[in-house]
Backbone as CSV, one residue per row, in Angstrom:
resi,resn,N_x,N_y,N_z,CA_x,CA_y,CA_z,C_x,C_y,C_z
1,MET,8.470,-95.129,-106.370,7.041,-94.840,-106.170,6.814,-93.332,-106.221
2,GLU,5.792,-92.925,-106.943,5.467,-91.509,-107.051,4.543,-91.087,-105.910
3,TYR,4.834,-89.934,-105.329,4.027,-89.430,-104.225,3.412,-88.095,-104.612
4,THR,2.107,-87.988,-104.405,1.421,-86.719,-104.581,1.260,-86.092,-103.201
5,PRO,0.957,-84.803,-103.140,0.708,-84.190,-101.824,-0.366,-84.934,-101.030
6,GLU,-1.371,-85.469,-101.750,-2.448,-86.180,-101.060,-1.951,-87.478,-100.432
7,THR,-1.120,-88.240,-101.171,-0.626,-89.504,-100.612,0.321,-89.253,-99.447
8,ILE,1.115,-88.202,-99.530,2.017,-87.884,-98.423,1.213,-87.447,-97.207
9,ASN,0.158,-86.657,-97.429,-0.692,-86.234,-96.314,-1.320,-87.434,-95.619
10,ARG,-1.782,-88.412,-96.415,-2.371,-89.608,-95.814,-1.334,-90.364,-94.998
11,ALA,-0.106,-90.428,-95.502,0.962,-91.112,-94.770,1.273,-90.379,-93.464
12,LEU,1.333,-89.057,-93.519,1.628,-88.281,-92.308,0.520,-88.443,-91.273
13,ASN,-0.707,-88.536,-91.729,-1.827,-88.683,-90.794,-1.781,-90.002,-90.035
14,GLU,-0.998,-90.982,-90.547,-0.851,-92.266,-89.871,0.207,-92.217,-88.772
15,THR,0.968,-91.142,-88.712,2.065,-91.063,-87.750,1.588,-90.454,-86.441
16,PRO,2.199,-90.865,-85.310,1.856,-90.214,-84.032,2.256,-88.751,-84.020
17,LEU,3.254,-88.380,-84.815,3.744,-87.001,-84.814,2.709,-86.021,-85.363
18,PHE,1.944,-86.438,-86.362,0.996,-85.534,-87.018,-0.456,-85.816,-86.618
19,HIS,-0.655,-86.558,-85.536,-2.011,-86.849,-85.078,-2.737,-85.550,-84.703
20,GLY,-3.890,-85.325,-85.296,-4.672,-84.130,-84.975,-4.221,-82.871,-85.689
21,VAL,-3.213,-82.961,-86.544,-2.721,-81.793,-87.286,-3.527,-81.675,-88.586
22,ASP,-3.964,-80.472,-88.915,-4.812,-80.318,-90.100,-4.014,-80.558,-91.380
23,ALA,-4.741,-80.897,-92.436,-4.123,-81.292,-93.705,-3.263,-80.186,-94.299
24,ALA,-3.689,-78.945,-94.163,-2.929,-77.838,-94.738,-1.544,-77.739,-94.114
25,PHE,-1.488,-77.882,-92.778,-0.180,-77.800,-92.129,0.661,-79.036,-92.442
26,SER,0.030,-80.195,-92.552,0.761,-81.412,-92.914,1.423,-81.250,-94.272
27,ALA,0.684,-80.680,-95.218,1.241,-80.449,-96.551,2.390,-79.448,-96.489
28,HIS,2.205,-78.402,-95.681,3.255,-77.403,-95.487,4.509,-78.051,-94.896
29,ALA,4.311,-78.931,-93.905,5.442,-79.598,-93.258,6.144,-80.549,-94.218
30,ALA,5.354,-81.324,-94.975,5.942,-82.299,-95.898,6.859,-81.625,-96.909
31,ALA,6.475,-80.412,-97.328,7.289,-79.680,-98.302,8.632,-79.253,-97.715
32,LYS,8.726,-79.228,-96.385,9.973,-78.844,-95.710,10.926,-80.027,-95.546
33,GLY,10.388,-81.259,-95.704,11.225,-82.437,-95.543,11.815,-82.890,-96.866
34,TYR,12.519,-84.008,-96.829,13.092,-84.576,-98.057,12.973,-86.093,-97.998
35,ARG,12.737,-86.707,-99.160,12.520,-88.152,-99.232,13.786,-88.872,-99.678
36,GLU,13.964,-90.067,-99.150,15.041,-90.954,-99.592,14.463,-92.347,-99.806
37,HIS,14.955,-93.020,-100.837,14.521,-94.397,-101.132,15.604,-95.373,-100.700
38,PHE,15.199,-96.511,-100.130,16.136,-97.529,-99.682,15.720,-98.884,-100.238
39,ALA,16.681,-99.599,-100.809,16.426,-100.945,-101.310,16.412,-101.927,-100.158
40,ALA,15.789,-103.088,-100.347,15.761,-104.114,-99.308,17.184,-104.483,-98.904
41,GLY,17.430,-104.516,-97.595,18.751,-104.835,-97.078,19.648,-103.626,-96.886
42,GLU,19.236,-102.474,-97.379,20.054,-101.267,-97.252,19.864,-100.641,-95.877
43,THR,20.946,-100.117,-95.325,20.892,-99.495,-94.004,20.285,-98.099,-94.099
44,ILE,19.238,-97.880,-93.338,18.591,-96.565,-93.285,19.252,-95.695,-92.222
45,LEU,19.568,-96.327,-91.103,20.154,-95.620,-89.967,21.177,-96.541,-89.317
46,SER,22.375,-96.037,-89.076,23.425,-96.836,-88.445,23.547,-96.467,-86.979
47,GLU,23.844,-97.448,-86.124,24.082,-97.149,-84.721,25.270,-96.197,-84.612
48,GLY,25.106,-95.164,-83.798,26.168,-94.181,-83.630,26.116,-93.042,-84.629
49,GLU,25.225,-93.131,-85.619,25.098,-92.070,-86.620,24.758,-90.749,-85.941
50,GLU,25.414,-89.685,-86.368,25.253,-88.393,-85.697,24.395,-87.403,-86.475
51,LYS,23.767,-87.846,-87.552,22.845,-86.962,-88.274,21.645,-86.685,-87.384
52,HIS,21.363,-85.425,-87.143,20.218,-85.053,-86.309,18.997,-84.878,-87.202
53,ARG,18.263,-85.985,-87.399,17.093,-85.936,-88.261,16.092,-86.993,-87.810
54,LEU,14.836,-86.718,-88.097,13.746,-87.638,-87.769,13.142,-88.140,-89.064
55,GLY,12.924,-89.464,-89.143,12.348,-90.038,-90.349,10.957,-90.595,-90.116
56,ILE,10.137,-90.532,-91.147,8.810,-91.149,-91.143,8.774,-92.152,-92.285
57,LEU,8.504,-93.403,-91.973,8.432,-94.434,-93.003,7.153,-94.242,-93.818
58,LEU,7.307,-93.970,-95.108,6.153,-93.729,-95.974,5.638,-95.019,-96.603
59,SER,6.545,-95.939,-96.914,6.147,-97.194,-97.551,7.167,-98.272,-97.223
60,GLY,6.773,-99.533,-97.436,7.684,-100.638,-97.168,7.729,-101.005,-95.699
61,SER,8.806,-101.635,-95.296,8.984,-102.023,-93.895,10.467,-102.022,-93.562
62,ALA,10.777,-101.931,-92.278,12.170,-101.876,-91.843,12.325,-102.599,-90.515
63,GLU,13.520,-103.107,-90.269,13.839,-103.809,-89.030,14.754,-102.930,-88.180
64,VAL,14.480,-102.912,-86.871,15.322,-102.184,-85.927,16.157,-103.203,-85.161
65,PHE,17.475,-102.983,-85.142,18.384,-103.891,-84.464,19.239,-103.134,-83.450
66,LYS,19.653,-103.850,-82.420,20.612,-103.321,-81.461,21.862,-104.198,-81.530
67,PRO,22.965,-103.684,-82.110,24.191,-104.469,-82.152,24.682,-104.768,-80.735
68,ALA,24.965,-106.039,-80.466,25.431,-106.443,-79.134,26.257,-107.711,-79.251
69,GLY,27.501,-107.650,-78.765,28.355,-108.830,-78.752,28.611,-109.406,-80.115
70,GLY,28.718,-108.561,-81.128,28.980,-109.033,-82.474,27.757,-109.518,-83.217
71,ALA,26.593,-109.456,-82.593,25.345,-109.890,-83.239,24.343,-108.745,-83.238
72,ASN,23.362,-108.850,-84.122,22.284,-107.859,-84.180,21.051,-108.429,-83.501
73,VAL,20.666,-107.837,-82.376,19.486,-108.288,-81.642,18.263,-107.560,-82.190
74,PRO,17.263,-108.270,-82.720,16.072,-107.598,-83.252,15.286,-106.902,-82.150
75,MET,14.928,-105.659,-82.394,14.202,-104.861,-81.412,12.767,-104.565,-81.827
76,ASN,12.575,-104.301,-83.113,11.239,-103.879,-83.549,11.151,-103.979,-85.068
77,ARG,9.939,-103.972,-85.568,9.705,-103.931,-87.014,8.856,-102.702,-87.299
78,LEU,9.292,-101.892,-88.254,8.611,-100.649,-88.568,7.731,-100.804,-89.802
79,ALA,6.570,-100.189,-89.740,5.611,-100.186,-90.843,5.350,-98.736,-91.244
80,PRO,4.704,-98.518,-92.394,4.403,-97.140,-92.792,3.706,-96.361,-91.678
81,GLY,4.194,-95.143,-91.463,3.674,-94.299,-90.391,4.563,-94.286,-89.164
82,ASP,5.461,-95.272,-89.020,6.340,-95.323,-87.854,7.479,-94.317,-87.988
83,LEU,8.012,-93.897,-86.841,9.095,-92.921,-86.792,10.420,-93.615,-86.548
84,LEU,11.504,-92.976,-86.983,12.847,-93.477,-86.693,13.794,-92.292,-86.525
85,GLY,14.798,-92.492,-85.660,15.799,-91.452,-85.444,15.495,-90.488,-84.320
86,ALA,14.454,-90.754,-83.518,14.068,-89.807,-82.466,15.164,-89.629,-81.425
87,ALA,15.974,-90.666,-81.190,17.009,-90.581,-80.162,18.180,-89.693,-80.573
88,SER,18.226,-89.293,-81.833,19.363,-88.498,-82.312,19.066,-87.001,-82.337
89,LEU,17.971,-86.582,-81.711,17.560,-85.178,-81.790,17.765,-84.414,-80.489
90,PHE,17.922,-83.097,-80.637,17.838,-82.114,-79.555,18.881,-82.292,-78.445
91,SER,20.036,-82.763,-78.785,21.167,-82.815,-77.851,22.436,-82.782,-78.686
92,SER,23.414,-81.994,-78.258,24.622,-81.822,-79.067,25.379,-83.120,-79.277
93,ASP,25.310,-84.030,-78.280,26.031,-85.300,-78.410,25.092,-86.472,-78.707
94,ALA,23.859,-86.183,-79.144,22.897,-87.252,-79.441,23.348,-88.030,-80.672
95,HIS,23.034,-89.311,-80.685,23.343,-90.151,-81.829,22.374,-91.331,-81.851
96,ALA,22.286,-91.975,-82.977,21.394,-93.130,-83.105,21.890,-94.259,-82.213
97,VAL,20.981,-94.875,-81.457,21.357,-95.949,-80.534,20.988,-97.324,-81.071
98,THR,20.320,-97.373,-82.211,19.986,-98.640,-82.859,20.292,-98.511,-84.351
99,ALA,20.270,-99.640,-85.033,20.421,-99.644,-86.481,19.073,-99.975,-87.109
100,VAL,18.775,-99.333,-88.230,17.518,-99.586,-88.944,17.865,-100.014,-90.367
101,VAL,17.362,-101.175,-90.768,17.652,-101.748,-92.081,16.344,-101.988,-92.824
102,ALA,16.306,-101.644,-94.096,15.099,-101.855,-94.900,14.840,-103.351,-95.064
103,ALA,13.662,-103.800,-94.629,13.270,-105.199,-94.810,12.666,-105.411,-96.188
104,ALA,12.170,-104.346,-96.787,11.616,-104.335,-98.140,11.912,-102.950,-98.707
105,PRO,11.847,-102.771,-100.019,12.067,-101.431,-100.565,11.161,-100.427,-99.862
106,CYS,11.720,-99.326,-99.437,10.910,-98.355,-98.684,11.354,-96.934,-98.959
107,ASP,10.454,-96.018,-98.650,10.708,-94.586,-98.764,10.541,-93.952,-97.397
108,VAL,11.442,-93.028,-97.085,11.416,-92.351,-95.792,11.408,-90.847,-96.025
109,LEU,10.532,-90.165,-95.317,10.503,-88.708,-95.334,11.265,-88.214,-94.120
110,PHE,12.342,-87.462,-94.357,13.189,-86.980,-93.273,12.970,-85.491,-93.010
111,PHE,13.082,-85.143,-91.709,13.108,-83.743,-91.293,14.384,-83.538,-90.489
112,ASP,15.216,-82.573,-90.896,16.388,-82.305,-90.064,15.955,-81.566,-88.801
113,GLU,16.833,-81.527,-87.824,16.472,-81.011,-86.498,15.982,-79.571,-86.545
114,GLU,16.675,-78.707,-87.264,16.290,-77.296,-87.302,14.931,-77.116,-87.964
115,THR,14.672,-77.878,-89.012,13.368,-77.811,-89.674,12.266,-78.263,-88.732
116,LEU,12.522,-79.355,-88.003,11.516,-79.871,-87.072,11.248,-78.866,-85.951
117,LYS,12.284,-78.229,-85.446,12.109,-77.188,-84.421,11.210,-76.066,-84.936
118,ALA,11.483,-75.613,-86.155,10.696,-74.520,-86.730,9.240,-74.927,-86.896
119,LEU,9.002,-76.149,-87.331,7.629,-76.623,-87.511,6.906,-76.720,-86.162
120,MET,7.622,-77.157,-85.114,7.017,-77.236,-83.783,6.664,-75.853,-83.253
121,GLN,7.478,-74.866,-83.589,7.181,-73.502,-83.156,5.958,-72.950,-83.890
122,GLU,5.786,-73.385,-85.127,4.618,-72.952,-85.896,3.338,-73.624,-85.412
123,ASN,3.449,-74.874,-84.998,2.263,-75.642,-84.600,2.612,-76.462,-83.369
124,PHE,2.148,-76.009,-82.191,2.543,-76.656,-80.936,1.980,-78.071,-80.815
125,THR,0.925,-78.390,-81.560,0.397,-79.762,-81.534,1.481,-80.757,-81.942
126,LEU,2.319,-80.341,-82.870,3.426,-81.182,-83.316,4.376,-81.479,-82.149
127,ALA,4.683,-80.452,-81.359,5.562,-80.637,-80.198,4.904,-81.535,-79.156
128,GLU,3.607,-81.309,-78.893,2.893,-82.150,-77.926,2.902,-83.615,-78.359
129,ASN,2.690,-83.839,-79.645,2.689,-85.211,-80.154,4.061,-85.852,-80.015
130,TYR,5.103,-85.053,-80.228,6.462,-85.579,-80.098,6.743,-85.965,-78.642
131,PHE,6.323,-85.124,-77.691,6.505,-85.443,-76.269,5.760,-86.724,-75.907
132,ALA,4.526,-86.846,-76.401,3.724,-88.040,-76.115,4.376,-89.286,-76.702
133,TYR,4.941,-89.141,-77.892,5.627,-90.273,-78.528,6.819,-90.712,-77.681
134,LEU,7.619,-89.763,-77.214,8.789,-90.112,-76.402,8.375,-90.765,-75.084
135,THR,7.301,-90.272,-74.478,6.807,-90.884,-73.238,6.412,-92.335,-73.487
136,GLY,5.733,-92.573,-74.611,5.354,-93.938,-74.964,6.562,-94.831,-75.152
137,ARG,7.625,-94.283,-75.778,8.839,-95.066,-75.982,9.508,-95.401,-74.654
138,ILE,9.474,-94.465,-73.704,10.058,-94.725,-72.385,9.346,-95.887,-71.712
139,HIS,8.000,-95.875,-71.765,7.225,-96.967,-71.166,7.530,-98.294,-71.860
140,PHE,7.634,-98.249,-73.193,7.916,-99.467,-73.947,9.277,-100.039,-73.572
141,LEU,10.300,-99.169,-73.537,11.651,-99.644,-73.236,11.781,-100.104,-71.785
142,THR,11.049,-99.444,-70.882,11.047,-99.894,-69.489,10.478,-101.297,-69.395
143,GLY,9.407,-101.541,-70.140,8.821,-102.874,-70.158,9.780,-103.900,-70.727
144,ARG,10.534,-103.512,-71.779,11.500,-104.431,-72.360,12.594,-104.778,-71.357
145,ILE,13.068,-103.770,-70.614,14.111,-104.007,-69.616,13.604,-104.947,-68.535
146,GLU,12.373,-104.691,-68.067,11.802,-105.554,-67.030,11.635,-106.983,-67.537
147,SER,11.222,-107.098,-68.806,11.025,-108.429,-69.366,12.335,-109.200,-69.448
148,ILE,13.386,-108.518,-69.935,14.677,-109.173,-70.090,15.300,-109.483,-68.737
149,ALA,15.058,-108.597,-67.739,15.669,-108.773,-66.426,14.934,-109.768,-65.543
150,SER,13.737,-110.195,-65.950,12.978,-111.140,-65.133,13.758,-112.438,-64.975
151,PRO,13.688,-113.075,-63.806,14.537,-114.238,-63.542,14.146,-115.519,-64.261
152,THR,12.912,-115.663,-64.706,12.512,-116.904,-65.362,11.940,-116.611,-66.742
153,ALA,11.988,-117.639,-67.603,11.443,-117.491,-68.954,9.949,-117.194,-68.918
154,ALA,9.234,-117.819,-67.974,7.792,-117.597,-67.865,7.497,-116.149,-67.509
155,GLU,8.280,-115.569,-66.598,8.065,-114.174,-66.207,8.425,-113.229,-67.341
156,LYS,9.493,-113.556,-68.089,9.841,-112.742,-69.252,8.671,-112.699,-70.235
157,LEU,8.140,-113.879,-70.529,7.042,-113.962,-71.481,5.803,-113.248,-70.960
158,TRP,5.432,-113.496,-69.705,4.224,-112.895,-69.158,4.315,-111.375,-69.127
159,ASN,5.468,-110.839,-68.694,5.651,-109.382,-68.670,5.558,-108.806,-70.076
160,HIS,6.143,-109.506,-71.030,6.092,-109.031,-72.418,4.649,-108.997,-72.922
161,LEU,3.898,-110.034,-72.632,2.505,-110.080,-73.082,1.678,-108.961,-72.450
162,LEU,1.878,-108.732,-71.161,1.136,-107.670,-70.481,1.445,-106.304,-71.077
163,ARG,2.718,-106.095,-71.419,3.140,-104.783,-71.933,2.647,-104.532,-73.351
164,ASN,2.441,-105.584,-74.120,2.151,-105.420,-75.540,0.732,-105.798,-75.949
165,ALA,-0.091,-106.208,-74.973,-1.453,-106.627,-75.299,-2.313,-105.440,-75.723
166,GLU,-3.120,-105.660,-76.734,-4.117,-104.689,-77.177,-5.444,-105.425,-77.268
167,GLY,-6.405,-104.971,-76.481,-7.697,-105.639,-76.468,-7.604,-107.046,-75.910
168,GLY,-6.667,-107.253,-74.983,-6.533,-108.562,-74.359,-5.830,-109.602,-75.203
169,ALA,-5.115,-109.161,-76.249,-4.417,-110.109,-77.121,-3.136,-109.495,-77.658
170,VAL,-2.200,-110.362,-78.031,-0.940,-109.932,-78.632,-0.800,-110.615,-79.984
171,GLU,-0.649,-109.814,-81.037,-0.431,-110.338,-82.381,1.073,-110.495,-82.602
172,LEU,1.508,-111.675,-82.985,2.926,-111.942,-83.219,3.224,-111.772,-84.701
173,SER,3.470,-110.536,-85.112,3.689,-110.261,-86.535,4.935,-110.961,-87.055
174,GLY,5.921,-111.157,-86.181,7.149,-111.803,-86.608,7.212,-113.280,-86.271
175,GLY,6.130,-113.828,-85.735,6.095,-115.246,-85.397,6.769,-115.561,-84.071
176,PHE,6.781,-116.835,-83.718,7.319,-117.266,-82.435,8.843,-117.188,-82.395
177,SER,9.500,-117.324,-83.537,10.962,-117.212,-83.555,11.399,-115.811,-83.154
178,ARG,10.711,-114.799,-83.683,11.049,-113.424,-83.325,10.737,-113.148,-81.855
179,LEU,9.643,-113.713,-81.349,9.313,-113.519,-79.942,10.405,-114.117,-79.066
180,ALA,10.908,-115.297,-79.412,11.984,-115.916,-78.642,13.228,-115.041,-78.653
181,SER,13.566,-114.464,-79.822,14.732,-113.582,-79.921,14.542,-112.326,-79.086
182,THR,13.331,-111.772,-79.133,13.036,-110.566,-78.362,13.218,-110.812,-76.867
183,LEU,12.819,-111.988,-76.396,12.906,-112.320,-74.970,14.266,-112.884,-74.593
184,CYS,15.127,-113.077,-75.588,16.464,-113.646,-75.348,16.377,-115.044,-74.724
185,ILE,15.461,-115.857,-75.217,15.349,-117.242,-74.775,15.284,-118.126,-76.018
186,SER,15.503,-119.426,-75.842,15.447,-120.350,-76.972,14.001,-120.603,-77.372
187,ARG,13.820,-121.084,-78.602,12.465,-121.422,-79.052,11.887,-122.552,-78.211
188,ALA,12.766,-123.494,-77.817,12.293,-124.606,-76.984,11.758,-124.094,-75.655
189,SER,12.483,-123.120,-75.044,12.021,-122.547,-73.773,10.722,-121.786,-73.960
190,LEU,10.622,-121.075,-75.086,9.396,-120.319,-75.354,8.199,-121.248,-75.456
191,TYR,8.316,-122.308,-76.231,7.186,-123.226,-76.393,6.836,-123.906,-75.067
192,ARG,7.872,-124.170,-74.250,7.613,-124.801,-72.957,6.784,-123.892,-72.059
193,VAL,7.177,-122.600,-71.973,6.437,-121.701,-71.080,5.073,-121.344,-71.668
194,LEU,4.961,-121.332,-72.997,3.640,-121.134,-73.601,2.703,-122.262,-73.195
195,ASP,3.226,-123.496,-73.242,2.422,-124.640,-72.818,2.021,-124.520,-71.346
196,GLU,2.983,-124.075,-70.510,2.710,-123.939,-69.079,1.603,-122.926,-68.819
197,LEU,1.722,-121.746,-69.451,0.724,-120.694,-69.232,-0.640,-121.103,-69.779
198,GLU,-0.625,-121.849,-70.877,-1.901,-122.297,-71.448,-2.552,-123.338,-70.534
199,GLN,-1.752,-124.240,-69.972,-2.287,-125.248,-69.058,-2.830,-124.616,-67.776
200,GLN,-2.228,-123.474,-67.376,-2.686,-122.767,-66.185,-3.934,-121.932,-66.466
201,GLY,-4.351,-121.868,-67.725,-5.535,-121.100,-68.075,-5.292,-119.606,-68.146
202,ARG,-4.030,-119.218,-68.312,-3.700,-117.796,-68.336,-3.673,-117.236,-69.748
203,ILE,-3.410,-118.097,-70.736,-3.392,-117.661,-72.130,-4.079,-118.706,-72.996
204,ALA,-4.381,-118.305,-74.230,-4.856,-119.233,-75.254,-4.195,-118.815,-76.554
205,ARG,-3.815,-119.773,-77.383,-3.170,-119.475,-78.653,-4.141,-119.675,-79.812
206,GLN,-4.146,-118.709,-80.702,-4.929,-118.790,-81.930,-4.009,-118.415,-83.085
207,GLY,-3.328,-119.415,-83.648,-2.349,-119.126,-84.695,-1.227,-118.281,-84.141
208,LYS,-1.021,-117.093,-84.737,0.027,-116.178,-84.271,-0.528,-115.117,-83.315
209,LYS,-1.670,-115.403,-82.724,-2.261,-114.497,-81.730,-2.288,-115.203,-80.378
210,ILE,-1.918,-114.463,-79.328,-1.972,-114.996,-77.968,-3.014,-114.200,-77.194
211,LEU,-4.014,-114.876,-76.680,-5.071,-114.238,-75.895,-4.706,-114.307,-74.424
212,LEU,-4.809,-113.178,-73.720,-4.551,-113.146,-72.289,-5.874,-113.379,-71.549
213,LEU,-5.926,-114.465,-70.795,-7.145,-114.833,-70.078,-7.091,-114.450,-68.622
214,ASP,-5.897,-114.103,-68.147,-5.707,-113.833,-66.705,-4.765,-112.656,-66.542
215,SER,-5.077,-111.525,-67.210,-4.140,-110.399,-67.252,-4.012,-109.655,-65.939
216,GLU,-4.862,-109.958,-64.962,-4.756,-109.281,-63.683,-3.820,-110.008,-62.714
217,THR,-3.444,-111.250,-63.043,-2.594,-112.023,-62.160,-1.179,-111.507,-62.209
218,GLU,-0.551,-111.361,-61.085,0.842,-110.935,-60.996,1.726,-112.151,-60.839
219,GLN,2.894,-112.081,-61.497,3.854,-113.175,-61.344,4.451,-113.139,-59.943
């Protein structure tokens, strides 16, 4: 895929890192990075990789996995504008803690650590956005830990829905099978607790969307 400065600027504007950054600086920053293309199924980032670089997905999609017990546990799905590699920055012993695999042909714009530092010094908004992004990731991962550590399947599901709801609803982009994998429960258990919560009037299902009707209730 061919990229013009305008298309790259539009892609950068979709990222949390470049939120509020003017187009001129975005173009300046993009020229400091480098692009790589990945075919579907190709590994973009390996767990334990020690390259200190941050990537921005420009096109396509990618899956984030956490290798555990000989299996790959799905963690997230990345779309254009999403970041990858943040955990491998700004520490001498930092390394990638997850694996990222291209789910479809995709292009990634990478910034090595020194380049990113220089850009943050030039424009502090970039640094502020990076801090905000990391804070958001901490909240997200804390919610995931709480969800997985909950003692019952119903509590796992309810905590997950509360953490991920937008406008009182959760869109299941990966379907119910992916939700079951994310919660580390069987599909049968997932459907059972979905039925329970729906009968209690706490949720409603609309295709692959779950509406929260009782989001103030605590488990």
